[in-house]
C-alpha positions, 0 to 999 in steps of 0.5 A, a space after each residue: 134087574 140083574 142078580 147073581 146067586 150061587 145055587 144051594 150056597 155053593 160056588 161054581 166057577 164060571 156059572 151064574 144064575 140070572 133072574 129075568 122075568 121071573 125065570 132063573 137061567 144058568 149061563 156063562 158069566 159076563 166076564 168070560 163072555 166079554 173075553 172073546 172080543 179081546 182075542 186077536 185073530 191075526 194072519 198066520 204067515 207072510 204076504 207075497 210082497 214080504 217074501 219077495 223083499 226078503 229074496 231081493 235083499 238076499 240076492 243083493 247081499 250075495 251079489 256083493 259078497 260072493 265076488 269079494 269072497 272069491 277074491 279073498 280066497 285067491 289072495 290067500 292062495 297067492 300069499 301062501 304060494 309066495 311065502 313058500 318060495 320066498 322061504 327058500 330064497 336065501 338057500 337058493 342064493 347060497 347054492 347059486 353063489 357056490 355053483 351047486 345044482 339044485 332040486 325040489 326033490 326031498 332026499 336029494 343032496 341038491 334039495 333046496 328045502 321046499 318039496 315040489 308037491 305043495 297045497 295048491 300046486 307044484 314048485 319047480 326051478 329053471 335055469 335063467 329067466 324065461 320069457 314066459 312061465 308055463 304051468 308045470 306039474 310033477 317032480 323035477 327029473 334033473 337038478 338045475 344050476 344057475 346059468 353062467 350069469 347066475 340067473 335062476 327062477 323058482 316058480 309055483 304052478 297052481 294046479 288046485 284051488 281057485 287059480 287052477 283053471 287059469 294055469 296061473 304061475 307065480 315066480 321069484 327070479 334072480 337076475 344076473 346082477 343078483 337081484 330077486 323079483 317076483 313075477 306072475 303069469 295069469 294071476 289076477 291083479 287083485 290077488 297079487 301082493 304089492 311087491 309082485 307084478 
């Protein structure tokens, strides 16, 4: 038989008296003793296989994301360069039709409206349409004029950013018929706008 009685009429939390075999024992209540079996002793960390799975997933995502990001950066730089030189195309056309010399040096009378030094490189002009464009740095030393046929080229040399190491060049050229076109050299095809080759 199991009897619990508080001693001297006082109530004590968690303590009870049991009468068993004529002797009275003090001890923990059954309620508190029973809680121990409900305490969960789980593991404190991740297993090796779980960590390896996470590392593998991160590796796969990085292998897909990094090349796409690099391509995005190149496309944004090329678009910025093309917008820079396209922005003065009308002004250059006016200079050509009036037979005036042109330069990218701000402050000169022949200034076309875009400075030689730009965010990702340099803007330069050459007479005619060269067969190949070589990356150029620095300011123009002398103004240029369209050749006798009216051909002139305005090009952007990438000297910083993601295309600097390739020596990439983006140009807009005016042929003898007055038609403008976009050409490039060493610019990745994926980074070129649709209207440029």
